[in-house]
PyMOL Python script that loads the backbone (N, CA, C, O; Angstrom):
from pymol import cmd

cmd.read_pdbstr("""\
ATOM      1  N   MET A   1      95.854 113.337 109.030  1.00  0.00           N
ATOM      2  CA  MET A   1      95.990 113.561 107.598  1.00  0.00           C
ATOM      3  C   MET A   1      96.856 114.799 107.363  1.00  0.00           C
ATOM      4  O   MET A   1      96.649 115.839 107.989  1.00  0.00           O
ATOM      5  N   ILE A   2      97.817 114.679 106.466  1.00  0.00           N
ATOM      6  CA  ILE A   2      98.630 115.829 106.081  1.00  0.00           C
ATOM      7  C   ILE A   2      98.577 115.992 104.561  1.00  0.00           C
ATOM      8  O   ILE A   2      98.201 115.072 103.834  1.00  0.00           O
ATOM      9  N   HIS A   3      98.954 117.155 104.112  1.00  0.00           N
ATOM     10  CA  HIS A   3      99.036 117.455 102.685  1.00  0.00           C
ATOM     11  C   HIS A   3     100.505 117.546 102.319  1.00  0.00           C
ATOM     12  O   HIS A   3     101.256 118.287 102.954  1.00  0.00           O
ATOM     13  N   VAL A   4     100.934 116.793 101.287  1.00  0.00           N
ATOM     14  CA  VAL A   4     102.303 116.861 100.775  1.00  0.00           C
ATOM     15  C   VAL A   4     102.258 117.003  99.263  1.00  0.00           C
ATOM     16  O   VAL A   4     101.265 116.666  98.618  1.00  0.00           O
ATOM     17  N   GLU A   5     103.334 117.499  98.722  1.00  0.00           N
ATOM     18  CA  GLU A   5     103.497 117.600  97.267  1.00  0.00           C
ATOM     19  C   GLU A   5     104.492 116.531  96.856  1.00  0.00           C
ATOM     20  O   GLU A   5     105.617 116.512  97.355  1.00  0.00           O
ATOM     21  N   CYS A   6     104.099 115.644  95.959  1.00  0.00           N
ATOM     22  CA  CYS A   6     104.983 114.581  95.468  1.00  0.00           C
ATOM     23  C   CYS A   6     105.506 114.969  94.097  1.00  0.00           C
ATOM     24  O   CYS A   6     104.739 115.350  93.213  1.00  0.00           O
ATOM     25  N   ALA A   7     106.810 114.871  93.930  1.00  0.00           N
ATOM     26  CA  ALA A   7     107.444 115.139  92.641  1.00  0.00           C
ATOM     27  C   ALA A   7     107.976 113.823  92.079  1.00  0.00           C
ATOM     28  O   ALA A   7     108.535 113.001  92.805  1.00  0.00           O
ATOM     29  N   TYR A   8     107.789 113.641  90.770  1.00  0.00           N
ATOM     30  CA  TYR A   8     108.222 112.412  90.111  1.00  0.00           C
ATOM     31  C   TYR A   8     109.188 112.747  88.983  1.00  0.00           C
ATOM     32  O   TYR A   8     109.083 113.794  88.344  1.00  0.00           O
ATOM     33  N   TYR A   9     110.122 111.845  88.752  1.00  0.00           N
ATOM     34  CA  TYR A   9     111.122 112.043  87.704  1.00  0.00           C
ATOM     35  C   TYR A   9     111.201 110.805  86.815  1.00  0.00           C
ATOM     36  O   TYR A   9     110.827 109.700  87.207  1.00  0.00           O
ATOM     37  N   ALA A  10     111.708 111.038  85.590  1.00  0.00           N
ATOM     38  CA  ALA A  10     112.004 109.966  84.628  1.00  0.00           C
ATOM     39  C   ALA A  10     110.795 109.053  84.419  1.00  0.00           C
ATOM     40  O   ALA A  10     109.693 109.527  84.140  1.00  0.00           O
ATOM     41  N   MET A  11     111.009 107.734  84.556  1.00  0.00           N
ATOM     42  CA  MET A  11     109.946 106.762  84.273  1.00  0.00           C
ATOM     43  C   MET A  11     108.733 106.952  85.179  1.00  0.00           C
ATOM     44  O   MET A  11     107.612 106.622  84.792  1.00  0.00           O
ATOM     45  N   MET A  12     108.951 107.478  86.374  1.00  0.00           N
ATOM     46  CA  MET A  12     107.834 107.686  87.295  1.00  0.00           C
ATOM     47  C   MET A  12     106.956 108.846  86.806  1.00  0.00           C
ATOM     48  O   MET A  12     105.734 108.805  86.947  1.00  0.00           O
ATOM     49  N   ARG A  13     107.574 109.864  86.241  1.00  0.00           N
ATOM     50  CA  ARG A  13     106.813 110.981  85.671  1.00  0.00           C
ATOM     51  C   ARG A  13     105.991 110.492  84.483  1.00  0.00           C
ATOM     52  O   ARG A  13     104.820 110.842  84.341  1.00  0.00           O
ATOM     53  N   GLU A  14     106.613 109.685  83.639  1.00  0.00           N
ATOM     54  CA  GLU A  14     105.898 109.159  82.471  1.00  0.00           C
ATOM     55  C   GLU A  14     104.720 108.287  82.898  1.00  0.00           C
ATOM     56  O   GLU A  14     103.623 108.404  82.350  1.00  0.00           O
ATOM     57  N   ARG A  15     104.947 107.420  83.869  1.00  0.00           N
ATOM     58  CA  ARG A  15     103.909 106.484  84.314  1.00  0.00           C
ATOM     59  C   ARG A  15     102.729 107.203  84.969  1.00  0.00           C
ATOM     60  O   ARG A  15     101.576 106.837  84.741  1.00  0.00           O
ATOM     61  N   SER A  16     103.013 108.221  85.778  1.00  0.00           N
ATOM     62  CA  SER A  16     101.950 108.942  86.479  1.00  0.00           C
ATOM     63  C   SER A  16     101.258 109.958  85.581  1.00  0.00           C
ATOM     64  O   SER A  16     100.117 110.344  85.832  1.00  0.00           O
ATOM     65  N   GLY A  17     101.956 110.389  84.529  1.00  0.00           N
ATOM     66  CA  GLY A  17     101.387 111.408  83.645  1.00  0.00           C
ATOM     67  C   GLY A  17     101.508 112.814  84.204  1.00  0.00           C
ATOM     68  O   GLY A  17     100.900 113.745  83.676  1.00  0.00           O
ATOM     69  N   CYS A  18     102.296 112.983  85.282  1.00  0.00           N
ATOM     70  CA  CYS A  18     102.470 114.314  85.853  1.00  0.00           C
ATOM     71  C   CYS A  18     103.845 114.438  86.502  1.00  0.00           C
ATOM     72  O   CYS A  18     104.443 113.446  86.920  1.00  0.00           O
ATOM     73  N   ALA A  19     104.330 115.667  86.576  1.00  0.00           N
ATOM     74  CA  ALA A  19     105.622 115.927  87.211  1.00  0.00           C
ATOM     75  C   ALA A  19     105.475 115.993  88.723  1.00  0.00           C
ATOM     76  O   ALA A  19     106.404 115.666  89.461  1.00  0.00           O
ATOM     77  N   SER A  20     104.303 116.417  89.179  1.00  0.00           N
ATOM     78  CA  SER A  20     104.054 116.478  90.614  1.00  0.00           C
ATOM     79  C   SER A  20     102.549 116.471  90.866  1.00  0.00           C
ATOM     80  O   SER A  20     101.743 116.743  89.976  1.00  0.00           O
ATOM     81  N   GLU A  21     102.204 116.152  92.098  1.00  0.00           N
ATOM     82  CA  GLU A  21     100.796 116.169  92.484  1.00  0.00           C
ATOM     83  C   GLU A  21     100.685 116.376  93.986  1.00  0.00           C
ATOM     84  O   GLU A  21     101.563 115.984  94.754  1.00  0.00           O
ATOM     85  N   SER A  22      99.589 116.997  94.381  1.00  0.00           N
ATOM     86  CA  SER A  22      99.284 117.179  95.796  1.00  0.00           C
ATOM     87  C   SER A  22      98.557 115.950  96.297  1.00  0.00           C
ATOM     88  O   SER A  22      97.645 115.444  95.644  1.00  0.00           O
ATOM     89  N   ILE A  23      98.967 115.472  97.463  1.00  0.00           N
ATOM     90  CA  ILE A  23      98.357 114.265  98.024  1.00  0.00           C
ATOM     91  C   ILE A  23      97.999 114.518  99.481  1.00  0.00           C
ATOM     92  O   ILE A  23      98.809 115.034 100.251  1.00  0.00           O
ATOM     93  N   GLN A  24      96.776 114.150  99.850  1.00  0.00           N
ATOM     94  CA  GLN A  24      96.368 114.100 101.252  1.00  0.00           C
ATOM     95  C   GLN A  24      96.672 112.682 101.709  1.00  0.00           C
ATOM     96  O   GLN A  24      96.224 111.722 101.083  1.00  0.00           O
ATOM     97  N   THR A  25      97.419 112.542 102.781  1.00  0.00           N
ATOM     98  CA  THR A  25      97.874 111.214 103.172  1.00  0.00           C
ATOM     99  C   THR A  25      97.926 111.052 104.682  1.00  0.00           C
ATOM    100  O   THR A  25      98.023 112.026 105.429  1.00  0.00           O
ATOM    101  N   GLU A  26      97.862 109.825 105.102  1.00  0.00           N
ATOM    102  CA  GLU A  26      98.090 109.481 106.501  1.00  0.00           C
ATOM    103  C   GLU A  26      99.502 108.920 106.684  1.00  0.00           C
ATOM    104  O   GLU A  26      99.877 108.524 107.788  1.00  0.00           O
ATOM    105  N   ALA A  27     100.279 108.887 105.603  1.00  0.00           N
ATOM    106  CA  ALA A  27     101.659 108.384 105.670  1.00  0.00           C
ATOM    107  C   ALA A  27     102.469 109.240 106.638  1.00  0.00           C
ATOM    108  O   ALA A  27     102.361 110.467 106.655  1.00  0.00           O
ATOM    109  N   LYS A  28     103.263 108.574 107.425  1.00  0.00           N
ATOM    110  CA  LYS A  28     104.096 109.270 108.403  1.00  0.00           C
ATOM    111  C   LYS A  28     105.555 109.380 107.945  1.00  0.00           C
ATOM    112  O   LYS A  28     106.326 110.168 108.492  1.00  0.00           O
ATOM    113  N   THR A  29     105.926 108.580 106.933  1.00  0.00           N
ATOM    114  CA  THR A  29     107.293 108.569 106.419  1.00  0.00           C
ATOM    115  C   THR A  29     107.256 108.481 104.892  1.00  0.00           C
ATOM    116  O   THR A  29     106.230 108.118 104.317  1.00  0.00           O
ATOM    117  N   PRO A  30     108.370 108.813 104.233  1.00  0.00           N
ATOM    118  CA  PRO A  30     108.428 108.622 102.781  1.00  0.00           C
ATOM    119  C   PRO A  30     108.199 107.162 102.383  1.00  0.00           C
ATOM    120  O   PRO A  30     107.634 106.897 101.322  1.00  0.00           O
ATOM    121  N   GLU A  31     108.627 106.220 103.214  1.00  0.00           N
ATOM    122  CA  GLU A  31     108.422 104.803 102.922  1.00  0.00           C
ATOM    123  C   GLU A  31     106.928 104.492 102.792  1.00  0.00           C
ATOM    124  O   GLU A  31     106.514 103.828 101.842  1.00  0.00           O
ATOM    125  N   GLU A  32     106.129 104.963 103.731  1.00  0.00           N
ATOM    126  CA  GLU A  32     104.681 104.739 103.675  1.00  0.00           C
ATOM    127  C   GLU A  32     104.063 105.475 102.489  1.00  0.00           C
ATOM    128  O   GLU A  32     103.167 104.951 101.827  1.00  0.00           O
ATOM    129  N   LEU A  33     104.541 106.691 102.222  1.00  0.00           N
ATOM    130  CA  LEU A  33     104.028 107.462 101.093  1.00  0.00           C
ATOM    131  C   LEU A  33     104.353 106.778  99.773  1.00  0.00           C
ATOM    132  O   LEU A  33     103.523 106.753  98.864  1.00  0.00           O
ATOM    133  N   TYR A  34     105.570 106.218  99.662  1.00  0.00           N
ATOM    134  CA  TYR A  34     105.949 105.531  98.425  1.00  0.00           C
ATOM    135  C   TYR A  34     105.030 104.335  98.177  1.00  0.00           C
ATOM    136  O   TYR A  34     104.605 104.110  97.043  1.00  0.00           O
ATOM    137  N   GLU A  35     104.721 103.575  99.213  1.00  0.00           N
ATOM    138  CA  GLU A  35     103.790 102.452  99.063  1.00  0.00           C
ATOM    139  C   GLU A  35     102.440 102.935  98.535  1.00  0.00           C
ATOM    140  O   GLU A  35     101.808 102.272  97.712  1.00  0.00           O
ATOM    141  N   GLU A  36     102.015 104.087  99.017  1.00  0.00           N
ATOM    142  CA  GLU A  36     100.740 104.666  98.581  1.00  0.00           C
ATOM    143  C   GLU A  36     100.770 105.048  97.098  1.00  0.00           C
ATOM    144  O   GLU A  36      99.844 104.723  96.356  1.00  0.00           O
ATOM    145  N   VAL A  37     101.834 105.740  96.665  1.00  0.00           N
ATOM    146  CA  VAL A  37     101.884 106.163  95.267  1.00  0.00           C
ATOM    147  C   VAL A  37     102.175 104.996  94.324  1.00  0.00           C
ATOM    148  O   VAL A  37     101.777 105.039  93.160  1.00  0.00           O
ATOM    149  N   VAL A  38     102.859 103.957  94.800  1.00  0.00           N
ATOM    150  CA  VAL A  38     103.044 102.747  93.984  1.00  0.00           C
ATOM    151  C   VAL A  38     101.676 102.128  93.701  1.00  0.00           C
ATOM    152  O   VAL A  38     101.394 101.728  92.572  1.00  0.00           O
ATOM    153  N   SER A  39     100.838 102.051  94.717  1.00  0.00           N
ATOM    154  CA  SER A  39      99.486 101.512  94.522  1.00  0.00           C
ATOM    155  C   SER A  39      98.669 102.389  93.587  1.00  0.00           C
ATOM    156  O   SER A  39      97.907 101.891  92.758  1.00  0.00           O
ATOM    157  N   LEU A  40      98.832 103.684  93.727  1.00  0.00           N
ATOM    158  CA  LEU A  40      98.068 104.641  92.924  1.00  0.00           C
ATOM    159  C   LEU A  40      98.462 104.622  91.451  1.00  0.00           C
ATOM    160  O   LEU A  40      97.599 104.646  90.574  1.00  0.00           O
ATOM    161  N   HIS A  41      99.784 104.579  91.178  1.00  0.00           N
ATOM    162  CA  HIS A  41     100.271 104.715  89.798  1.00  0.00           C
ATOM    163  C   HIS A  41     100.892 103.452  89.212  1.00  0.00           C
ATOM    164  O   HIS A  41     101.160 103.411  88.011  1.00  0.00           O
ATOM    165  N   GLY A  42     101.124 102.438  90.007  1.00  0.00           N
ATOM    166  CA  GLY A  42     101.733 101.213  89.492  1.00  0.00           C
ATOM    167  C   GLY A  42     103.205 101.360  89.165  1.00  0.00           C
ATOM    168  O   GLY A  42     103.696 100.724  88.233  1.00  0.00           O
ATOM    169  N   PHE A  43     103.925 102.193  89.922  1.00  0.00           N
ATOM    170  CA  PHE A  43     105.354 102.349  89.692  1.00  0.00           C
ATOM    171  C   PHE A  43     106.063 101.014  89.869  1.00  0.00           C
ATOM    172  O   PHE A  43     105.694 100.207  90.722  1.00  0.00           O
ATOM    173  N   SER A  44     107.094 100.794  89.045  1.00  0.00           N
ATOM    174  CA  SER A  44     107.792  99.512  89.106  1.00  0.00           C
ATOM    175  C   SER A  44     109.099  99.509  89.887  1.00  0.00           C
ATOM    176  O   SER A  44     109.483  98.453  90.391  1.00  0.00           O
ATOM    177  N   PRO A  45     109.809 100.640  90.017  1.00  0.00           N
ATOM    178  CA  PRO A  45     111.089 100.529  90.744  1.00  0.00           C
ATOM    179  C   PRO A  45     110.880 100.132  92.207  1.00  0.00           C
ATOM    180  O   PRO A  45     110.034 100.691  92.905  1.00  0.00           O
ATOM    181  N   GLU A  46     111.667  99.159  92.651  1.00  0.00           N
ATOM    182  CA  GLU A  46     111.621  98.779  94.054  1.00  0.00           C
ATOM    183  C   GLU A  46     112.170  99.940  94.874  1.00  0.00           C
ATOM    184  O   GLU A  46     113.045 100.675  94.418  1.00  0.00           O
ATOM    185  N   ARG A  47     111.654 100.097  96.071  1.00  0.00           N
ATOM    186  CA  ARG A  47     112.065 101.199  96.933  1.00  0.00           C
ATOM    187  C   ARG A  47     113.581 101.245  97.110  1.00  0.00           C
ATOM    188  O   ARG A  47     114.158 102.329  97.188  1.00  0.00           O
ATOM    189  N   ALA A  48     114.226 100.097  97.174  1.00  0.00           N
ATOM    190  CA  ALA A  48     115.679 100.042  97.370  1.00  0.00           C
ATOM    191  C   ALA A  48     116.441 100.730  96.236  1.00  0.00           C
ATOM    192  O   ALA A  48     117.598 101.110  96.412  1.00  0.00           O
ATOM    193  N   HIS A  49     115.808 100.890  95.085  1.00  0.00           N
ATOM    194  CA  HIS A  49     116.470 101.505  93.930  1.00  0.00           C
ATOM    195  C   HIS A  49     116.066 102.958  93.716  1.00  0.00           C
ATOM    196  O   HIS A  49     116.489 103.578  92.740  1.00  0.00           O
ATOM    197  N   VAL A  50     115.261 103.503  94.607  1.00  0.00           N
ATOM    198  CA  VAL A  50     114.749 104.864  94.468  1.00  0.00           C
ATOM    199  C   VAL A  50     115.339 105.731  95.577  1.00  0.00           C
ATOM    200  O   VAL A  50     115.418 105.305  96.729  1.00  0.00           O
ATOM    201  N   LYS A  51     115.750 106.944  95.225  1.00  0.00           N
ATOM    202  CA  LYS A  51     116.208 107.925  96.213  1.00  0.00           C
ATOM    203  C   LYS A  51     115.017 108.802  96.584  1.00  0.00           C
ATOM    204  O   LYS A  51     114.100 109.005  95.788  1.00  0.00           O
ATOM    205  N   VAL A  52     115.052 109.312  97.808  1.00  0.00           N
ATOM    206  CA  VAL A  52     113.985 110.207  98.255  1.00  0.00           C
ATOM    207  C   VAL A  52     114.596 111.511  98.743  1.00  0.00           C
ATOM    208  O   VAL A  52     115.650 111.518  99.379  1.00  0.00           O
ATOM    209  N   ALA A  53     113.925 112.610  98.438  1.00  0.00           N
ATOM    210  CA  ALA A  53     114.334 113.917  98.931  1.00  0.00           C
ATOM    211  C   ALA A  53     113.106 114.599  99.533  1.00  0.00           C
ATOM    212  O   ALA A  53     111.988 114.463  99.036  1.00  0.00           O
ATOM    213  N   ILE A  54     113.347 115.330 100.610  1.00  0.00           N
ATOM    214  CA  ILE A  54     112.281 116.098 101.237  1.00  0.00           C
ATOM    215  C   ILE A  54     112.731 117.551 101.251  1.00  0.00           C
ATOM    216  O   ILE A  54     113.794 117.887 101.773  1.00  0.00           O
ATOM    217  N   ASN A  55     111.895 118.407 100.665  1.00  0.00           N
ATOM    218  CA  ASN A  55     112.201 119.841 100.602  1.00  0.00           C
ATOM    219  C   ASN A  55     113.599 120.098 100.039  1.00  0.00           C
ATOM    220  O   ASN A  55     114.377 120.881 100.584  1.00  0.00           O
ATOM    221  N   ASP A  56     113.894 119.413  98.928  1.00  0.00           N
ATOM    222  CA  ASP A  56     115.122 119.598  98.147  1.00  0.00           C
ATOM    223  C   ASP A  56     116.412 119.088  98.802  1.00  0.00           C
ATOM    224  O   ASP A  56     117.507 119.460  98.379  1.00  0.00           O
ATOM    225  N   SER A  57     116.292 118.244  99.825  1.00  0.00           N
ATOM    226  CA  SER A  57     117.466 117.627 100.438  1.00  0.00           C
ATOM    227  C   SER A  57     117.247 116.123 100.520  1.00  0.00           C
ATOM    228  O   SER A  57     116.172 115.666 100.906  1.00  0.00           O
ATOM    229  N   PHE A  58     118.276 115.351 100.153  1.00  0.00           N
ATOM    230  CA  PHE A  58     118.135 113.903 100.271  1.00  0.00           C
ATOM    231  C   PHE A  58     117.801 113.538 101.708  1.00  0.00           C
ATOM    232  O   PHE A  58     118.297 114.151 102.653  1.00  0.00           O
ATOM    233  N   ALA A  59     116.951 112.527 101.856  1.00  0.00           N
ATOM    234  CA  ALA A  59     116.481 112.112 103.179  1.00  0.00           C
ATOM    235  C   ALA A  59     116.455 110.593 103.256  1.00  0.00           C
ATOM    236  O   ALA A  59     116.644 109.904 102.253  1.00  0.00           O
ATOM    237  N   THR A  60     116.219 110.085 104.451  1.00  0.00           N
ATOM    238  CA  THR A  60     116.054 108.645 104.608  1.00  0.00           C
ATOM    239  C   THR A  60     114.581 108.305 104.454  1.00  0.00           C
ATOM    240  O   THR A  60     113.713 109.176 104.519  1.00  0.00           O
ATOM    241  N   TRP A  61     114.323 107.041 104.250  1.00  0.00           N
ATOM    242  CA  TRP A  61     112.941 106.567 104.091  1.00  0.00           C
ATOM    243  C   TRP A  61     112.166 106.643 105.411  1.00  0.00           C
ATOM    244  O   TRP A  61     110.939 106.544 105.414  1.00  0.00           O
ATOM    245  N   GLU A  62     112.869 106.815 106.521  1.00  0.00           N
ATOM    246  CA  GLU A  62     112.224 106.852 107.827  1.00  0.00           C
ATOM    247  C   GLU A  62     112.026 108.278 108.353  1.00  0.00           C
ATOM    248  O   GLU A  62     111.479 108.459 109.441  1.00  0.00           O
ATOM    249  N   THR A  63     112.461 109.289 107.600  1.00  0.00           N
ATOM    250  CA  THR A  63     112.313 110.678 108.029  1.00  0.00           C
ATOM    251  C   THR A  63     110.835 111.012 108.207  1.00  0.00           C
ATOM    252  O   THR A  63     110.038 110.749 107.307  1.00  0.00           O
ATOM    253  N   PRO A  64     110.452 111.583 109.343  1.00  0.00           N
ATOM    254  CA  PRO A  64     109.041 111.936 109.540  1.00  0.00           C
ATOM    255  C   PRO A  64     108.586 113.009 108.543  1.00  0.00           C
ATOM    256  O   PRO A  64     109.297 113.983 108.297  1.00  0.00           O
ATOM    257  N   LEU A  65     107.405 112.816 107.982  1.00  0.00           N
ATOM    258  CA  LEU A  65     106.825 113.804 107.075  1.00  0.00           C
ATOM    259  C   LEU A  65     106.088 114.869 107.872  1.00  0.00           C
ATOM    260  O   LEU A  65     105.524 114.600 108.933  1.00  0.00           O
ATOM    261  N   GLN A  66     106.106 116.085 107.338  1.00  0.00           N
ATOM    262  CA  GLN A  66     105.430 117.226 107.949  1.00  0.00           C
ATOM    263  C   GLN A  66     104.428 117.812 106.955  1.00  0.00           C
ATOM    264  O   GLN A  66     104.580 117.659 105.743  1.00  0.00           O
ATOM    265  N   GLU A  67     103.429 118.468 107.469  1.00  0.00           N
ATOM    266  CA  GLU A  67     102.455 119.180 106.637  1.00  0.00           C
ATOM    267  C   GLU A  67     103.189 120.086 105.660  1.00  0.00           C
ATOM    268  O   GLU A  67     104.059 120.860 106.059  1.00  0.00           O
ATOM    269  N   GLY A  68     102.834 119.989 104.365  1.00  0.00           N
ATOM    270  CA  GLY A  68     103.391 120.865 103.345  1.00  0.00           C
ATOM    271  C   GLY A  68     104.731 120.445 102.767  1.00  0.00           C
ATOM    272  O   GLY A  68     105.275 121.155 101.921  1.00  0.00           O
ATOM    273  N   ASP A  69     105.283 119.310 103.195  1.00  0.00           N
ATOM    274  CA  ASP A  69     106.561 118.856 102.640  1.00  0.00           C
ATOM    275  C   ASP A  69     106.452 118.612 101.141  1.00  0.00           C
ATOM    276  O   ASP A  69     105.398 118.238 100.627  1.00  0.00           O
ATOM    277  N   ARG A  70     107.569 118.833 100.454  1.00  0.00           N
ATOM    278  CA  ARG A  70     107.695 118.474  99.037  1.00  0.00           C
ATOM    279  C   ARG A  70     108.585 117.242  99.007  1.00  0.00           C
ATOM    280  O   ARG A  70     109.765 117.303  99.352  1.00  0.00           O
ATOM    281  N   VAL A  71     108.003 116.122  98.589  1.00  0.00           N
ATOM    282  CA  VAL A  71     108.701 114.839  98.589  1.00  0.00           C
ATOM    283  C   VAL A  71     108.985 114.434  97.148  1.00  0.00           C
ATOM    284  O   VAL A  71     108.064 114.308  96.342  1.00  0.00           O
ATOM    285  N   ALA A  72     110.251 114.232  96.827  1.00  0.00           N
ATOM    286  CA  ALA A  72     110.637 113.822  95.477  1.00  0.00           C
ATOM    287  C   ALA A  72     111.102 112.370  95.499  1.00  0.00           C
ATOM    288  O   ALA A  72     111.922 111.976  96.329  1.00  0.00           O
ATOM    289  N   PHE A  73     110.566 111.592  94.579  1.00  0.00           N
ATOM    290  CA  PHE A  73     110.998 110.208  94.390  1.00  0.00           C
ATOM    291  C   PHE A  73     111.816 110.162  93.110  1.00  0.00           C
ATOM    292  O   PHE A  73     111.334 110.521  92.037  1.00  0.00           O
ATOM    293  N   ILE A  74     113.068 109.712  93.238  1.00  0.00           N
ATOM    294  CA  ILE A  74     114.009 109.766  92.122  1.00  0.00           C
ATOM    295  C   ILE A  74     114.439 108.346  91.767  1.00  0.00           C
ATOM    296  O   ILE A  74     115.209 107.725  92.499  1.00  0.00           O
ATOM    297  N   PRO A  75     113.941 107.835  90.640  1.00  0.00           N
ATOM    298  CA  PRO A  75     114.285 106.459  90.243  1.00  0.00           C
ATOM    299  C   PRO A  75     115.692 106.395  89.662  1.00  0.00           C
ATOM    300  O   PRO A  75     116.309 107.427  89.397  1.00  0.00           O
ATOM    301  N   PRO A  76     116.201 105.171  89.465  1.00  0.00           N
ATOM    302  CA  PRO A  76     117.522 105.036  88.867  1.00  0.00           C
ATOM    303  C   PRO A  76     117.538 105.644  87.471  1.00  0.00           C
ATOM    304  O   PRO A  76     116.543 105.614  86.748  1.00  0.00           O
ATOM    305  N   VAL A  77     118.677 106.190  87.116  1.00  0.00           N
ATOM    306  CA  VAL A  77     118.829 106.793  85.795  1.00  0.00           C
ATOM    307  C   VAL A  77     119.383 105.745  84.842  1.00  0.00           C
ATOM    308  O   VAL A  77     120.379 105.091  85.148  1.00  0.00           O
ATOM    309  N   ALA A  78     118.746 105.584  83.697  1.00  0.00           N
ATOM    310  CA  ALA A  78     119.226 104.655  82.681  1.00  0.00           C
ATOM    311  C   ALA A  78     120.315 105.341  81.855  1.00  0.00           C
ATOM    312  O   ALA A  78     120.344 106.565  81.727  1.00  0.00           O
ATOM    313  N   GLY A  79     121.178 104.549  81.317  1.00  0.00           N
ATOM    314  CA  GLY A  79     122.203 105.133  80.462  1.00  0.00           C
ATOM    315  C   GLY A  79     123.468 104.294  80.472  1.00  0.00           C
ATOM    316  O   GLY A  79     123.543 103.240  81.104  1.00  0.00           O
ATOM    317  N   GLY A  80     124.432 104.785  79.767  1.00  0.00           N
ATOM    318  CA  GLY A  80     125.686 104.043  79.673  1.00  0.00           C
ATOM    319  C   GLY A  80     125.596 102.959  78.631  1.00  0.00           C
ATOM    320  O   GLY A  80     124.631 102.886  77.870  1.00  0.00           O
ATOM    321  N   CYS A  81     126.606 102.118  78.604  1.00  0.00           N
ATOM    322  CA  CYS A  81     126.578 101.014  77.664  1.00  0.00           C
ATOM    323  C   CYS A  81     127.104  99.759  78.357  1.00  0.00           C
ATOM    324  O   CYS A  81     127.853  99.831  79.331  1.00  0.00           O
ATOM    325  N   ASP A  82     126.700  98.639  77.841  1.00  0.00           N
ATOM    326  CA  ASP A  82     127.083  97.362  78.433  1.00  0.00           C
ATOM    327  C   ASP A  82     128.386  96.810  77.871  1.00  0.00           C
ATOM    328  O   ASP A  82     128.926  95.839  78.400  1.00  0.00           O
ATOM    329  N   HIS A  83     128.889  97.414  76.815  1.00  0.00           N
ATOM    330  CA  HIS A  83     130.107  96.887  76.204  1.00  0.00           C
ATOM    331  C   HIS A  83     131.018  98.043  75.804  1.00  0.00           C
ATOM    332  O   HIS A  83     130.589  99.196  75.760  1.00  0.00           O
ATOM    333  N   VAL A  84     132.258  97.731  75.518  1.00  0.00           N
ATOM    334  CA  VAL A  84     133.236  98.755  75.131  1.00  0.00           C
ATOM    335  C   VAL A  84     133.347  98.816  73.635  1.00  0.00           C
ATOM    336  O   VAL A  84     134.119  99.616  73.105  1.00  0.00           O
TER     337      VAL A  84
END
""", "prot")
cmd.dss("prot")
cmd.show_as("cartoon", "prot")
cmd.util.cbc("prot")
cmd.orient("prot")
């Protein structure tokens, strides 16, 4: 079991009701952690559409997690227009 800090942005922040939270987890990678928080909060973005950062640097979904890591899940940003 490790302790990590999860940070959420945009729709994920709204859905969870918090900007960040401390989580005790057995997840070994951000991929496993994301599955855990999706179950916890019902996030809708598929993992393929979400960026992950560990300790303020973009990372891969397979990067090993360490005790005390700050993991940020960054969903796609809405915006722009569909027509000219």
